[in-house]
MARZA-238877 format. One line per field, with one value per residue (C-alpha): residue number from 1; residue in three letters; x, y, z. Coordinates in steps of 0.05 Angstrom, whole numbers, padded with zeros to 5 digits. Example, Ala and Ser with C-alpha at 12.3 -4.5 7.8 and 13.67 -1.06 7.14 Angstrom:
# MARZA-238877
i	1  2
aa	ALA  SER
east	00246  00273
north	-00090  -00021
up	00156  00143
This chain:
# MARZA-238877
i	1  2  3  4  5  6  7  8  9  10  11  12  13  14  15  16  17  18  19  20  21  22  23  24  25  26  27  28  29  30  31  32  33  34  35  36  37  38  39  40  41  42  43  44  45  46  47  48  49  50  51  52  53  54  55  56  57  58  59  60  61  62  63  64  65  66  67  68  69  70  71  72  73  74  75  76  77  78  79  80  81  82  83  84  85  86  87  88  89  90  91  92  93  94  95  96  97  98  99  100  101  102  103  104  105  106  107  108  109  110  111  112  113  114  115  116  117  118  119  120  121  122  123  124  125  126  127  128  129  130  131  132  133  134  135  136  137  138  139  140  141  142  143  144  145  146  147  148  149  150  151  152  153  154  155  156  157  158  159  160  161  162  163  164  165  166  167  168  169  170  171  172  173  174  175  176  177  178  179  180  181  182  183  184  185  186  187  188  189  190  191  192  193  194  195  196  197  198  199  200  201  202  203  204  205  206  207  208  209  210  211  212  213  214  215  216  217  218  219  220  221  222  223  224  225  226  227  228  229  230  231  232  233  234  235  236  237  238  239  240  241  242  243  244  245  246  247  248  249  250  251  252  253  254  255  256  257  258  259  260  261  262  263  264  265  266  267  268  269  270  271  272  273  274  275  276  277  278  279  280  281  282  283  284  285  286  287  288  289  290  291  292  293  294  295  296  297  298  299  300  301  302  303  304  305
aa	UNK  UNK  UNK  UNK  UNK  UNK  UNK  UNK  UNK  UNK  UNK  UNK  UNK  UNK  UNK  UNK  UNK  UNK  UNK  UNK  UNK  UNK  UNK  UNK  UNK  UNK  UNK  UNK  UNK  UNK  UNK  UNK  UNK  UNK  UNK  UNK  UNK  UNK  UNK  UNK  UNK  UNK  UNK  UNK  UNK  UNK  UNK  UNK  UNK  UNK  UNK  UNK  UNK  UNK  UNK  UNK  UNK  UNK  UNK  UNK  UNK  UNK  UNK  UNK  UNK  UNK  UNK  UNK  UNK  UNK  UNK  UNK  UNK  UNK  UNK  UNK  UNK  UNK  UNK  UNK  UNK  UNK  UNK  UNK  UNK  UNK  UNK  UNK  UNK  UNK  UNK  UNK  UNK  UNK  UNK  UNK  UNK  UNK  UNK  UNK  UNK  UNK  UNK  UNK  UNK  UNK  UNK  UNK  UNK  UNK  UNK  UNK  UNK  UNK  UNK  UNK  UNK  UNK  UNK  UNK  UNK  UNK  UNK  UNK  UNK  UNK  UNK  UNK  UNK  UNK  UNK  UNK  UNK  UNK  UNK  UNK  UNK  UNK  UNK  UNK  UNK  UNK  UNK  UNK  UNK  UNK  UNK  UNK  UNK  UNK  UNK  UNK  UNK  UNK  UNK  UNK  UNK  UNK  UNK  UNK  UNK  UNK  UNK  UNK  UNK  UNK  UNK  UNK  UNK  UNK  UNK  UNK  UNK  UNK  UNK  UNK  UNK  UNK  UNK  UNK  UNK  UNK  UNK  UNK  UNK  UNK  UNK  UNK  UNK  UNK  UNK  UNK  UNK  UNK  UNK  UNK  UNK  UNK  UNK  UNK  UNK  UNK  UNK  UNK  UNK  UNK  UNK  UNK  UNK  UNK  UNK  UNK  UNK  UNK  UNK  UNK  UNK  UNK  UNK  UNK  UNK  UNK  UNK  UNK  UNK  UNK  UNK  UNK  UNK  UNK  UNK  UNK  UNK  UNK  UNK  UNK  UNK  UNK  UNK  UNK  UNK  UNK  UNK  UNK  UNK  UNK  UNK  UNK  UNK  UNK  UNK  UNK  UNK  UNK  UNK  UNK  UNK  UNK  UNK  UNK  UNK  UNK  UNK  UNK  UNK  UNK  UNK  UNK  UNK  UNK  UNK  UNK  UNK  UNK  UNK  UNK  UNK  UNK  UNK  UNK  UNK  UNK  UNK  UNK  UNK  UNK  UNK  UNK  UNK  UNK  UNK  UNK  UNK  UNK  UNK  UNK  UNK  UNK  UNK  UNK  UNK  UNK  UNK  UNK  UNK
east	-00460  -00409  -00434  -00388  -00401  -00366  -00307  -00331  -00339  -00305  -00246  -00207  -00149  -00158  -00116  -00076  -00004  00054  00114  00175  00225  00255  00222  00258  00251  00250  00302  00260  00238  00167  00118  00054  -00004  -00054  -00120  -00184  -00241  -00314  -00342  -00349  -00292  -00241  -00168  -00162  -00097  -00085  -00024  -00009  -00042  -00077  -00152  -00157  -00169  -00152  -00186  -00138  -00172  -00148  -00185  -00141  -00074  -00033  00031  00058  00130  00174  00121  00047  00026  -00043  -00066  -00025  00018  00018  -00040  -00001  00024  00074  00101  00038  00042  00077  00030  -00030  -00004  00002  -00069  -00098  -00055  -00079  -00151  -00155  -00211  -00219  -00161  -00148  -00075  -00042  00026  00077  00118  00110  00113  00105  00170  00208  00224  00266  00238  00186  00119  00148  00147  00075  00055  00088  00051  -00016  -00002  00015  -00051  -00092  -00148  -00221  -00283  -00339  -00413  -00418  -00404  -00342  -00351  -00317  -00304  -00319  -00288  -00341  -00303  -00229  -00198  -00129  -00082  -00016  00044  00088  00110  00086  00015  -00030  -00098  -00153  -00197  -00255  -00237  -00274  -00249  -00211  -00152  -00091  -00030  00015  00072  00130  00188  00245  00309  00370  00415  00438  00422  00348  00338  00269  00229  00157  00118  00045  00007  -00064  -00070  -00087  -00060  -00015  00013  00022  00064  00105  00116  00117  00112  00188  00208  00246  00247  00308  00348  00413  00473  00483  00417  00430  00467  00413  00359  00396  00404  00329  00317  00293  00316  00349  00331  00348  00404  00427  00380  00317  00336  00369  00424  00450  00516  00559  00511  00504  00469  00514  00474  00518  00462  00447  00377  00320  00294  00328  00270  00261  00254  00191  00163  00171  00135  00078  00078  00071  00015  -00024  -00015  -00034  -00096  -00119  -00133  -00194  -00227  -00246  -00216  -00217  -00243  -00208  -00141  -00087  -00031  00023  00087  00138  00087  00096  00057  00033  00007  -00025  -00062  -00083  -00113  -00152  -00178  -00197  -00234  -00273  -00291  -00319  -00382  -00397  -00330  -00345  -00398  -00398  -00419  -00437  -00417  -00479  -00450  -00465  -00439  -00430  -00412  -00383  -00325  -00352  -00291  -00216  -00181  -00117  -00051  -00053  -00114
north	00053  00002  -00038  -00048  -00104  -00115  -00162  -00227  -00230  -00196  -00234  -00241  -00283  -00357  -00352  -00304  -00292  -00252  -00216  -00188  -00137  -00068  -00001  00035  00104  00090  00034  00000  -00072  -00081  -00138  -00144  -00190  -00198  -00231  -00248  -00198  -00199  -00170  -00095  -00086  -00062  -00057  -00034  -00018  -00014  -00007  -00064  -00047  00014  00028  00066  00030  00066  00048  00050  00107  00173  00213  00182  00199  00249  00250  00230  00253  00195  00145  00142  00151  00139  00176  00222  00218  00153  00127  00135  00078  00093  00061  00022  00030  -00036  -00077  -00040  -00054  -00129  -00132  -00094  -00130  -00198  -00174  -00181  -00135  -00146  -00153  -00130  -00110  -00101  -00066  -00072  -00010  00058  00033  -00029  -00068  -00053  -00126  -00125  -00058  -00090  -00125  -00195  -00214  -00190  -00231  -00292  -00280  -00274  -00338  -00373  -00350  -00364  -00321  -00340  -00311  -00282  -00284  -00211  -00176  -00132  -00057  -00021  00052  00060  00122  00159  00223  00242  00271  00303  00336  00371  00402  00439  00390  00330  00304  00245  00227  00175  00164  00118  00048  -00017  -00084  -00070  -00025  -00005  00037  00079  00109  00151  00176  00224  00233  00272  00222  00157  00100  00120  00175  00172  00107  00089  00026  00005  -00054  -00080  -00102  -00175  -00217  -00252  -00187  -00158  -00218  -00221  -00148  -00104  -00142  -00153  -00082  -00048  00023  00064  00123  00161  00155  00230  00241  00193  00239  00293  00242  00213  00283  00291  00225  00189  00128  00102  00030  00036  -00010  -00049  -00104  -00063  -00006  00001  00050  00092  00127  00151  00124  00053  00010  -00008  -00071  -00132  -00170  -00111  -00097  -00147  -00113  -00065  -00016  -00034  00040  00053  -00014  00006  00072  00030  -00010  00055  00078  00015  00021  00095  00086  00029  00085  00103  00048  00001  -00025  00025  00008  00057  00078  00112  00152  00195  00233  00245  00226  00206  00192  00264  00270  00201  00217  00285  00249  00202  00261  00299  00239  00227  00301  00298  00254  00263  00230  00161  00111  00059  -00009  -00070  -00084  -00092  -00094  -00156  -00150  -00225  -00255  -00325  -00351  -00385  -00415  -00416  -00381  -00408  -00371  -00346  -00304
up	-00408  -00384  -00325  -00265  -00216  -00150  -00156  -00124  -00049  00010  00040  00104  00129  00144  00208  00250  00230  00260  00231  00268  00243  00252  00236  00178  00211  00286  00284  00338  00340  00314  00314  00273  00288  00231  00250  00212  00214  00194  00130  00131  00181  00131  00150  00222  00259  00334  00379  00427  00494  00464  00464  00399  00334  00269  00204  00146  00110  00082  00136  00189  00155  00195  00154  00086  00099  00074  00095  00112  00184  00214  00276  00321  00383  00422  00379  00313  00269  00213  00150  00133  00057  00039  00082  00053  -00017  -00002  00025  -00034  -00085  -00059  -00050  00025  00050  00125  00175  00246  00254  00321  00321  00378  00362  00330  00258  00216  00206  00143  00129  00065  00041  -00004  00006  -00003  00071  00078  00018  00049  00114  00079  00041  00106  00137  00074  00045  00055  00022  00065  00053  00032  -00034  -00041  -00046  -00103  -00119  -00193  -00225  -00265  -00284  -00285  -00222  -00222  -00173  -00188  -00152  -00201  -00254  -00213  -00222  -00209  -00237  -00238  -00299  -00316  -00342  -00343  -00320  -00257  -00238  -00278  -00263  -00308  -00267  -00290  -00248  -00263  -00223  -00243  -00208  -00240  -00243  -00240  -00292  -00324  -00320  -00337  -00326  -00339  -00311  -00299  -00228  -00211  -00154  -00204  -00234  -00164  -00143  -00206  -00221  -00159  -00093  -00089  -00109  -00052  -00026  -00045  -00021  -00032  00014  00007  00044  00101  00149  00144  00157  00217  00247  00239  00275  00213  00174  00237  00217  00144  00119  00059  00085  00073  00026  -00042  -00024  -00083  -00087  -00145  -00197  -00170  -00118  -00059  -00043  -00055  -00091  -00137  -00163  -00168  -00232  -00279  -00266  -00192  -00175  -00214  -00193  -00120  -00135  -00162  -00097  -00059  -00104  -00090  -00015  -00015  -00058  -00013  00037  -00005  00036  -00021  -00086  -00143  -00212  -00258  -00288  -00247  -00278  -00247  -00262  -00207  -00155  -00082  -00019  -00010  -00081  -00080  -00016  -00043  -00102  -00056  -00015  -00078  -00106  -00042  -00039  -00110  -00106  -00180  -00198  -00170  -00150  -00095  -00123  -00081  -00010  00033  00103  00144  00215  00227  00159  00161  00119  00057  00023  00024  -00034  -00064  -00055  -00127  -00110
């Protein structure tokens, strides 16, 4: 049997760091404050001035409609997926995040600004081993032709994502990658969210996408991107879907050791897969991660992770 060890030690940020922007759906100004946290804390969100803290875990997700929302009512925080992807992609395990606003800022529609903020703060190792969720047996969910699955695989986490849209210029795209901090930075961190101009009026009537613009969304119309600078990658659309996958699967509560694959997936299917996995104890094992409530920083980790 292949042995799986936890990947090094738990980490946190080396200093507090703030980001300011506009929420893609609310259109309201939003400010994030990311601060270091002790080992075993995980990723915890709270609203500025609020008393409720929300762990970034699947059990606290209240909606996956266009974005991922934690909590409900005044205690809810939306559009966390790109920030979660940056934290998981750079292997940051413990952070306290305070949000001034109903959702995380969209920034440029990718995870690039969150990566820059994490680099500014620095990443430090803690004196406690990292927990990992090791996939022991395949788990699969489906919705019509769309499906997503996790399967056993040694040596870390890999993604194989395929999308299919009738509208140009997307069509059918597929991309595979093994996740490391370096591959995350190079391949998916800068991939932006996208949408169709033909859907905009309906979304605005529904009170959504009020902050979406060419500054934070690839806007598609008549078979082309309207953004003056064009695309960052020829297959930016599937790369962004991989970014979403990473952020969604981070809500399992620990890094996953296994292989992910999906066809025509999205937030709802990704979260359904996480929930199905966690409800199937025979499909996974938790490795490492003894919790130490007052772990001290052990060493600073370079920006390359």
